[in-house]
Structures are given as structure tokens and as C-alpha cells.
C-alpha positions as CSV (number, residue, x, y, z in Angstrom):
1,M,6.1,27.8,-2.3
2,N,5.3,30.5,0.3
3,L,3.3,29.8,3.5
4,R,0.0,31.0,2.0
5,K,0.3,28.6,-0.9
6,R,1.4,25.8,1.4
7,G,-1.6,26.4,3.6
8,I,-3.9,26.3,0.5
9,F,-2.4,22.9,-0.3
10,L,-2.4,21.6,3.3
11,I,-5.9,22.5,4.2
12,P,-7.8,20.4,1.7
13,L,-5.4,17.5,2.3
14,V,-6.0,17.6,6.1
15,L,-9.8,18.1,5.5
16,F,-9.8,15.1,3.2
17,V,-7.9,12.8,5.6
18,S,-10.0,14.0,8.6
19,A,-13.2,13.3,6.6
20,L,-12.0,9.7,5.9
21,V,-10.9,9.1,9.5
22,G,-13.9,10.7,11.1
23,G,-16.5,9.5,8.6
24,T,-17.8,13.1,8.0
25,Y,-18.0,12.9,4.2
26,G,-21.3,12.5,2.4
27,T,-24.2,14.6,1.3
28,R,-26.2,14.7,4.5
29,V,-25.3,17.6,6.8
30,T,-25.9,17.1,10.5
31,A,-25.1,19.0,13.7
32,Q,-22.5,16.3,14.4
33,N,-20.9,17.0,11.1
34,D,-20.9,20.7,11.8
35,D,-19.2,20.1,15.1
36,S,-16.6,17.9,13.5
37,D,-15.9,20.5,10.8
38,G,-15.4,23.1,13.6
39,K,-12.9,20.9,15.3
40,V,-11.0,20.4,12.0
41,Q,-10.9,24.2,11.4
42,D,-9.6,24.8,14.9
43,S,-6.9,22.2,14.3
44,L,-5.9,23.7,11.0
45,R,-5.6,27.1,12.6
46,R,-3.2,25.7,15.2
47,I,-1.1,24.0,12.5
48,T,-0.9,27.2,10.5
49,Q,0.1,29.2,13.5
50,V,2.9,26.8,14.3
51,L,4.2,26.8,10.8
52,R,4.1,30.6,10.6
53,T,5.9,31.0,13.9
54,A,8.6,28.5,12.9
55,E,9.1,30.2,9.5
56,Q,9.4,33.6,11.1
57,N,11.5,32.9,14.2
58,Y,13.5,29.6,13.8
59,A,17.3,30.1,14.1
60,D,17.9,28.9,10.6
61,P,15.9,29.3,7.4
62,V,13.0,26.8,7.4
63,D,12.4,24.5,4.4
64,M,8.7,24.6,4.8
65,E,8.0,22.1,2.0
66,K,10.2,19.6,3.9
67,A,8.5,20.4,7.2
68,I,5.1,19.7,5.7
69,F,5.9,16.8,3.4
70,N,8.3,15.0,5.7
71,G,7.0,16.1,9.1
72,A,3.5,17.4,9.6
73,I,1.6,15.1,7.2
74,P,3.5,11.9,7.8
75,G,3.3,12.5,11.6
76,M,-0.4,12.9,11.4
77,L,-0.8,9.7,9.4
78,H,1.4,7.7,11.7
79,T,-0.9,8.3,14.6
80,L,-3.5,6.2,12.6
81,D,-1.4,3.1,11.7
82,P,2.1,2.2,10.5
83,H,1.2,1.9,6.8
84,S,-0.9,5.0,6.0
85,T,1.6,7.1,4.0
86,F,2.0,10.4,2.2
87,F,3.9,10.5,-1.0
88,D,5.7,13.7,-2.2
89,P,6.0,14.1,-6.0
90,K,9.2,12.1,-6.3
91,S,8.1,9.2,-4.1
92,F,4.7,9.1,-5.7
93,A,6.3,8.8,-9.2
94,A,8.5,6.0,-7.8
95,L,5.4,4.2,-6.5
96,R,3.8,4.4,-9.9
97,D,7.0,3.0,-11.5
98,D,7.1,0.1,-9.1
99,Q,3.5,-0.8,-9.7
100,R,3.9,-0.6,-13.5
101,G,7.0,-2.8,-13.2
102,R,9.1,-0.6,-15.5
103,Y,11.0,2.7,-15.7
104,Y,13.4,4.4,-18.0
105,G,17.2,4.3,-17.4
106,V,20.2,2.1,-17.9
107,G,19.2,-1.0,-16.0
108,M,21.4,-1.8,-13.0
109,Q,21.3,-2.1,-9.3
110,V,23.8,0.0,-7.3
111,A,24.8,0.2,-3.6
112,P,27.1,2.3,-1.4
113,Q,30.5,1.0,-0.4
114,N,33.1,3.1,1.5
115,G,31.7,6.4,0.2
116,K,31.5,5.1,-3.4
117,T,28.7,3.8,-5.6
118,V,29.2,0.2,-6.7
119,I,27.3,-1.8,-9.3
120,I,25.7,-4.8,-7.6
121,S,24.2,-6.2,-10.8
122,T,23.2,-5.3,-14.4
123,F,19.8,-6.5,-15.6
124,P,20.2,-9.0,-18.5
125,G,19.4,-7.3,-21.8
126,S,19.5,-3.8,-20.4
127,P,21.6,-1.0,-21.9
128,A,24.1,-1.3,-19.1
129,F,24.4,-5.0,-19.6
130,K,24.9,-4.6,-23.4
131,A,27.4,-1.8,-22.9
132,G,29.7,-4.1,-20.8
133,L,29.2,-2.6,-17.3
134,R,29.6,-5.4,-14.7
135,T,29.2,-6.2,-11.1
136,G,31.8,-4.6,-8.9
137,D,32.4,-1.6,-11.2
138,V,32.6,1.7,-9.2
139,I,30.6,4.6,-10.8
140,A,33.1,7.5,-10.5
141,Q,31.2,10.1,-12.6
142,V,27.9,10.5,-14.3
143,D,27.8,13.1,-17.0
144,G,31.0,14.6,-15.7
145,K,29.8,14.9,-12.1
146,R,31.7,13.1,-9.4
147,T,29.7,10.6,-7.3
148,D,31.9,10.4,-4.2
149,N,29.8,10.5,-1.0
150,L,26.5,10.9,-3.0
151,S,23.7,8.7,-1.8
152,T,22.7,5.7,-4.1
153,T,19.3,7.4,-4.5
154,A,21.0,10.5,-5.9
155,V,23.2,8.5,-8.3
156,A,20.2,6.4,-9.4
157,E,18.3,9.6,-10.2
158,M,21.2,10.8,-12.3
159,L,21.2,7.6,-14.3
160,K,17.4,7.7,-15.0
161,G,16.0,9.8,-17.8
162,P,13.8,9.9,-20.8
163,R,13.9,7.0,-23.3
164,G,16.5,7.6,-26.1
165,T,18.6,10.1,-24.2
166,T,22.3,9.3,-23.4
167,V,24.3,9.3,-20.2
168,K,28.1,9.3,-19.9
169,I,29.4,7.1,-17.1
170,L,33.0,6.8,-15.9
171,V,33.8,3.6,-14.0
172,E,36.7,2.3,-12.0
173,R,37.3,-1.4,-12.5
174,E,39.4,-3.8,-10.4
175,G,42.5,-4.7,-12.3
176,T,42.2,-1.8,-14.8
177,P,44.6,1.1,-14.1
178,E,42.6,3.8,-15.9
179,P,38.9,4.7,-15.5
180,L,36.7,3.3,-18.3
181,P,34.3,5.6,-20.1
182,F,30.8,4.4,-21.3
183,T,28.1,6.3,-23.3
184,I,24.8,4.5,-22.8
185,T,21.4,5.2,-24.4
186,R,18.6,5.0,-21.9
187,D,15.7,2.7,-22.6
188,E,12.6,1.1,-20.9
189,I,13.8,-1.1,-18.1
190,P,11.3,-3.8,-17.1
191,R,11.3,-4.7,-13.4
192,F,10.7,-8.4,-13.4
193,S,9.2,-9.9,-10.2
194,I,10.5,-13.4,-10.8
195,D,14.3,-13.6,-10.7
196,H,14.8,-17.4,-10.5
197,A,13.0,-20.2,-12.1
198,F,14.6,-23.6,-12.7
199,E,14.4,-27.3,-11.9
200,L,15.8,-28.4,-8.5
201,T,15.6,-32.0,-9.5
202,P,14.0,-33.6,-12.6
203,G,10.3,-32.7,-12.3
204,V,10.5,-30.5,-9.2
205,A,10.7,-26.8,-10.0
206,Y,11.8,-23.8,-8.0
207,I,10.4,-20.2,-8.6
208,R,11.1,-17.1,-6.6
209,I,8.8,-14.1,-6.6
210,T,10.4,-11.0,-5.2
211,Q,7.3,-8.7,-5.4
212,F,3.8,-8.4,-6.9
213,N,3.6,-5.8,-9.7
214,E,1.5,-5.6,-12.8
215,T,3.4,-8.3,-14.6
216,T,3.8,-10.9,-11.9
217,S,1.0,-13.4,-12.8
218,Q,1.9,-13.3,-16.5
219,E,5.6,-13.9,-15.6
220,L,4.5,-16.9,-13.5
221,R,2.4,-18.3,-16.3
222,D,5.4,-17.9,-18.7
223,K,7.8,-19.6,-16.3
224,L,5.4,-22.5,-15.6
225,N,5.0,-23.0,-19.4
226,Q,8.8,-23.0,-19.8
227,L,9.1,-25.6,-17.1
228,N,6.4,-27.7,-18.6
229,A,4.0,-27.4,-15.7
230,Q,1.7,-30.2,-16.7
231,N,4.5,-32.7,-16.2
232,L,5.9,-31.3,-12.9
233,K,5.9,-33.5,-9.9
234,G,6.2,-30.6,-7.5
235,L,6.8,-26.8,-7.2
236,V,8.7,-24.8,-4.5
237,L,7.4,-21.2,-4.5
238,D,9.8,-18.9,-2.6
239,L,8.2,-15.8,-1.2
240,R,10.9,-15.0,1.4
241,G,11.5,-11.3,1.6
242,N,8.6,-10.5,-0.7
243,P,7.0,-7.2,0.6
244,G,3.8,-7.7,-1.4
245,G,2.5,-5.2,-3.9
246,L,-0.7,-5.2,-6.0
247,L,-3.6,-7.1,-4.5
248,S,-4.9,-8.0,-7.9
249,E,-1.7,-9.8,-8.8
250,G,-1.6,-11.6,-5.5
251,V,-5.1,-12.9,-6.2
252,A,-4.2,-13.8,-9.8
253,V,-1.2,-15.9,-8.5
254,A,-3.2,-17.6,-5.8
255,E,-6.0,-18.6,-8.2
256,M,-3.5,-20.4,-10.5
257,F,-3.2,-23.1,-7.7
258,L,-6.9,-23.2,-6.5
259,Q,-10.1,-24.5,-7.9
260,R,-12.8,-22.3,-9.4
261,G,-14.9,-20.6,-6.8
262,Q,-12.5,-21.1,-3.9
263,L,-12.2,-18.0,-1.7
264,I,-8.7,-16.3,-1.8
265,V,-9.1,-13.3,0.5
266,S,-11.7,-10.9,1.7
267,H,-11.4,-7.4,3.1
268,H,-13.7,-4.9,4.9
269,G,-13.4,-1.8,7.0
270,R,-15.5,0.7,8.8
271,A,-16.4,2.6,5.7
272,S,-16.1,-0.2,3.1
273,K,-18.3,-3.2,2.6
274,E,-16.9,-6.7,2.7
275,K,-15.4,-7.7,-0.7
276,Q,-14.5,-11.2,-1.5
277,Y,-12.0,-12.4,-4.1
278,T,-12.5,-16.0,-5.5
279,A,-10.7,-18.1,-8.0
280,R,-12.2,-17.5,-11.4
281,G,-10.7,-20.3,-13.5
282,N,-9.4,-23.8,-13.2
283,R,-6.0,-24.0,-11.6
284,S,-2.9,-24.0,-13.8
285,L,-0.9,-26.4,-11.6
286,S,-2.1,-29.5,-9.8
287,A,1.3,-30.8,-8.6
288,P,2.2,-30.7,-4.9
289,L,3.1,-27.2,-3.8
290,V,5.5,-25.9,-1.1
291,I,5.6,-22.2,-0.2
292,V,8.7,-20.8,1.7
293,I,8.1,-17.7,3.8
294,N,10.0,-15.7,6.4
295,R,9.6,-12.6,8.6
296,G,10.0,-10.4,5.5
297,T,7.0,-12.0,3.7
298,A,4.2,-9.5,3.7
299,S,0.9,-8.2,2.3
300,A,0.1,-9.8,-1.1
301,A,2.6,-12.6,-0.4
302,E,0.8,-13.4,2.9
303,I,-2.5,-13.4,1.0
304,V,-1.2,-16.1,-1.4
305,S,0.3,-18.1,1.5
306,G,-2.8,-17.9,3.6
307,A,-5.1,-19.0,0.8
308,I,-2.9,-22.0,0.0
309,Q,-2.8,-23.0,3.6
310,D,-6.5,-22.5,4.4
311,H,-7.5,-24.7,1.5
312,D,-4.8,-27.3,2.3
313,R,-3.5,-26.9,-1.2
314,G,0.2,-26.8,-0.2
315,L,2.7,-26.9,2.6
316,I,3.9,-23.6,4.2
317,I,7.5,-23.8,5.6
318,G,9.9,-21.2,7.1
319,E,9.3,-18.5,9.6
320,T,6.1,-16.7,10.6
321,S,5.4,-13.9,8.1
322,F,5.5,-10.2,8.8
323,G,1.7,-9.7,9.5
324,K,0.8,-6.8,7.2
325,G,-2.9,-7.1,6.6
326,L,-4.1,-3.5,6.2
327,V,-5.5,-2.4,2.9
328,Q,-4.2,0.9,1.5
329,T,-6.2,2.8,-1.0
330,V,-4.0,5.2,-3.0
331,Y,-5.6,8.6,-3.6
332,P,-3.9,10.9,-6.1
333,L,-3.8,14.5,-4.7
334,S,-2.8,17.9,-6.1
335,D,0.8,18.8,-7.1
336,N,1.5,15.2,-8.2
337,T,1.4,14.0,-4.6
338,G,-0.5,11.0,-3.2
339,L,-2.0,9.4,-0.1
340,A,-2.0,5.7,0.7
341,L,-4.7,5.5,3.4
342,T,-5.7,2.3,5.3
343,T,-9.3,1.7,4.5
344,A,-9.8,-2.0,5.3
345,K,-8.2,-5.2,6.7
346,Y,-7.4,-8.5,5.0
347,Y,-8.8,-11.8,6.1
348,T,-7.8,-15.3,4.8
349,P,-10.5,-17.8,3.6
350,S,-10.8,-19.2,7.1
351,G,-11.5,-15.8,8.5
352,R,-8.0,-15.2,10.0
353,L,-6.9,-11.6,10.3
354,I,-3.4,-11.2,8.7
355,Q,-2.5,-8.0,10.5
356,R,-0.2,-8.1,13.5
357,D,-1.1,-5.9,16.5
358,Y,0.8,-2.6,16.5
359,S,-1.0,-0.7,19.2
360,D,1.6,-0.9,22.0
361,V,4.9,-0.8,20.2
362,S,7.0,1.8,18.5
363,E,7.1,1.9,14.7
364,Y,10.7,0.9,14.7
365,D,10.0,-2.2,16.8
366,Y,7.0,-3.0,14.6
367,R,9.0,-2.8,11.4
368,Y,12.4,-4.1,12.3
369,L,12.2,-6.0,15.6
370,R,8.8,-7.7,15.0
371,G,7.3,-6.0,18.0
372,G,3.6,-6.4,18.6
373,S,1.6,-9.3,19.8
374,S,-0.5,-11.9,18.0
375,H,-4.2,-12.2,18.8
376,A,-3.8,-16.0,18.4
377,E,-7.1,-16.4,16.6
378,V,-7.8,-20.1,16.2
379,K,-9.4,-21.0,12.9
380,S,-9.7,-24.2,10.8
381,T,-8.6,-25.1,7.3
382,D,-10.8,-27.0,4.8
383,T,-9.8,-30.3,6.3
384,G,-10.2,-29.1,9.9
385,R,-6.5,-28.4,10.8
386,Q,-6.1,-25.6,13.3
387,V,-4.4,-22.4,12.0
388,Y,-3.7,-19.2,13.8
389,G,-4.4,-15.6,12.8
390,G,-3.8,-12.0,14.0
391,G,-0.1,-12.2,13.6
392,G,0.9,-13.1,10.0
393,I,0.9,-16.6,8.5
394,T,2.3,-19.3,10.8
395,P,4.1,-22.0,8.8
396,D,3.0,-25.6,8.9
397,V,6.7,-26.6,9.3
398,P,8.7,-24.0,11.3
399,L,12.2,-23.6,9.7
400,P,14.2,-20.7,11.2
401,E,16.7,-18.8,9.1
402,T,20.3,-19.9,9.4
403,T,22.1,-17.9,12.0
404,L,25.6,-16.7,11.1
405,N,28.5,-16.9,13.6
406,R,30.5,-13.8,14.4
407,F,33.2,-14.5,11.9
408,Q,30.6,-15.0,9.1
409,Q,28.9,-11.8,10.1
410,T,32.1,-9.9,9.9
411,L,32.9,-11.2,6.4
412,G,29.4,-10.2,5.3
413,R,29.5,-6.7,6.9
414,N,32.8,-6.0,5.2
415,D,31.7,-7.2,1.7
416,V,34.5,-9.7,1.7
417,F,32.9,-12.2,-0.7
418,F,31.8,-9.4,-3.1
419,N,35.3,-7.8,-3.1
420,F,37.1,-11.1,-3.5
421,A,34.9,-11.9,-6.5
422,K,35.9,-8.6,-8.1
423,R,39.6,-9.4,-7.4
424,Y,39.3,-12.9,-8.7
425,L,37.5,-11.8,-11.9
426,A,40.2,-9.1,-12.5
427,E,42.9,-11.7,-12.2
428,N,41.2,-14.4,-14.3
429,K,39.4,-12.2,-16.8
430,T,36.6,-14.7,-17.5
431,I,34.7,-17.2,-15.4
432,D,33.3,-20.4,-16.9
433,R,29.7,-21.5,-16.3
434,D,31.0,-24.7,-14.8
435,F,33.2,-22.8,-12.2
436,E,33.8,-24.7,-9.0
437,V,35.5,-23.7,-5.8
438,T,38.7,-25.7,-5.9
439,P,41.4,-25.9,-3.2
440,A,43.4,-23.4,-5.3
441,V,40.5,-20.9,-5.1
442,M,40.3,-21.4,-1.3
443,D,44.0,-20.7,-1.0
444,R,43.6,-17.5,-3.0
445,F,40.7,-16.5,-0.8
446,R,42.8,-17.1,2.4
447,Q,45.5,-15.0,0.9
448,F,43.0,-12.3,0.1
449,L,41.8,-12.3,3.7
450,Q,45.4,-11.8,4.9
451,E,45.9,-8.9,2.5
């Protein structure tokens, strides 16, 4: 893509974003619109001049596509808010896969460890699971190519492919002297959003939702049916670390616990009218409800928590949630790219703003250190209890995450438990379902630490 072609792509994108931000779109032409268009054209000329100068004079060859996709456009969007995002073709395709809840590949989760790619888990029923790959295996080669020092993203891309195609994987396994070859046929891999659903005690169920994708509400219905929801005495819904996802699925989950007609969430913005989402049917579960949240609970997960809290339907425990209440509308653009632009803000049924203030902090502080203040809006639930907005969902019962001591943190950072499990499995070959940590296992663990 030469500079001229890049400019052709960049200009309509910037015009489009500028129109949405400045409110200049529409059929009515005014002098103010003409003035705004003139400012946009001046800005585009400056951008083009900078790009051309860099391409012609920079000390090293310039990857102009990277400069635009990873620099110019994201930089422009980040001046608006922390969540407006540009997607290049690869990231836009990944977004679509996440929303659909499926992709084509072998079905496993991998992570880096000491310059190698290690299998963290294989998805039950997936091609990798059926082939016999297991947690702890090191992926040494994919189709004959070494994976040493490759990123996990790069290795994951090598494992993905069209349905029905094969991939050859060479793995190194603890306790096995020679690498093990596997030939696996790729298939559709569902990405389930519920990874745990069981009874904590007779009649009290526990369900964890990790994200909200296209299958979440149906998964929850299926799990409740399996757990005989009508006879449940209580449900613990774990939304810790849930980053959100599809608004429609958050609404569908919330209405399973609410009465017909109860408000779940509303949103409105400068260029969008207020839209309200209400429960459309009779609730699927009447038993007492507890929702567990933490600082990683965001977006659609906060919508569910806020609706349950405002209607006094359940108890919210844990940490104050992240505070992500900006509505992103995804606009497909040319060249298989996309733009997620903030177009409105979310409000709970009591009128609380979910979004945390981000105006006076860096993006790093906002995302990772929970920088940004709460507006401390005071609202009331259906029964008159005071609740606070403008900074995420504040739990009814604060319960901070367990803090690890230095020794425990060291064990975690060095993957000690994971590596011991690999060693123990290699030495014992099989692990029974009724496995318990006996004094003999603890003695072996202490020996492993010394080694």
C-alpha cells in the first residue's frame, strides 16, 4: 500500500470519525458545516504532510500501514475516550469471532513460559482434547516450524485454519524422553461463556459467566435446567473478571431474574435518543440470588449487576466493579477494518451512570491501577436503599480479594504449582477424580521446591 492509497483510505475514515464527533453529518448544509469541513481538510493535509515527510526522510524504512493502523488512528481515537478503538483486519476478524462465540482451530489455550509455548488447557470435546494433548505439553513445532521465542498470538494463528484442514504438532511432554507427534484435523471450536456450573450444597447452585457472547443466555438457560432451577434454594452467579461483551446478551441474562416490564438498563448520548431495555418475560429463577463481582467486572456484567441491585432482586458482594459504561457502536469500514466508537452512556434502572471518570488520569492508570474518581451519585433502589453511581457498581457487601504474601506471589510468578502438577502427572501417569492432597503429596511438593 503506497502513500497515495493509504491517504485514500485514511481520508474517508478521518472524515467519518470527525463527522460523528463534531456532529456535522446530515443532509442540511450550513455555513457552520462548511467551516467544520474546512478545518477537517486542513487537518488532513497536515497529517498527509507528516506521513509523507516521515516516509521520505526517516532513518529506517517506514512501515506506513503500521504507522497509520497502530499510531495515527488509535492516537486520534484515544483523545476521545479510553474505549473508542480502531480494528485492523486481523483484530476486526478476532472481534467477530469473539462475538460469535466460535472459531476454527484445534481447541486449546496456550501461554508463554521461559521462551516456550505451553498448553494451559484443552477444551473438552475439541480436536486437541480428542487427540490426547494435555495441560503442560510444550508445543515445540507447528507444521515443521519451531515455536521457540514466538509469541503466543503467533502460535495461536498457526494453529487456526479452515475447518477440515490438518495441522501437525510436535510436543515435548514431562517424563517423555522423545517429542510426541500429533496430526489434528481442525474443526469449529465453540467458545463457551460458562465454564463452571454445579451445586455448592444441595439446592444451592454456583455458575460462573466469563464473558457475554452470542450464546451466553442460552448457555445459562441450559445450565439452570440441568440444575433443576425450579427446585433451587439459591444461586451464586460469579461475574468476577468478566469484561462484558454483547449488550443484548447482558439484557437477556438480567431479564431471566427480573419481572416482566422491569427496566434493565438505558443509554443515551449527544447524537442518540434514549433507549430503554426492559424485561420481556417472566423470570426463569425466583430463588435468592447472590452476584459476586470484582474490579475486573465490566460493561455488560455491570449492567446485570446494576439491574439486580437497583431492583433489590439479589445481593451484590465483592469489590467495586471496573466502571465501564460507555456504549461502543461498531462500524465496519473498508479493507476489512472496523471502528468501535463511543456513541452513548449506560445508566442503571435507578439512573446511576456506570462509567468511571477518566478525564484526569493516564490510560494506563485508568485500565490497570483503577485511576479516576467516582462522581458519587446517590440514587435509590426500589425499596429506597441508597446506591452510588459514577464509578462502577459498589457491592452491598464489600469483600476484598485475598492478598497473597511474598512467598505465595513468588510461587505464582514462577509457575511452581503448574510445573509441579506436570511433574506429578508424569510420575503417576493418571490422576483419579477423588484425588486428595495427602502428606505424601506435600512431601513430594517440598522436594520439588528444593529441586
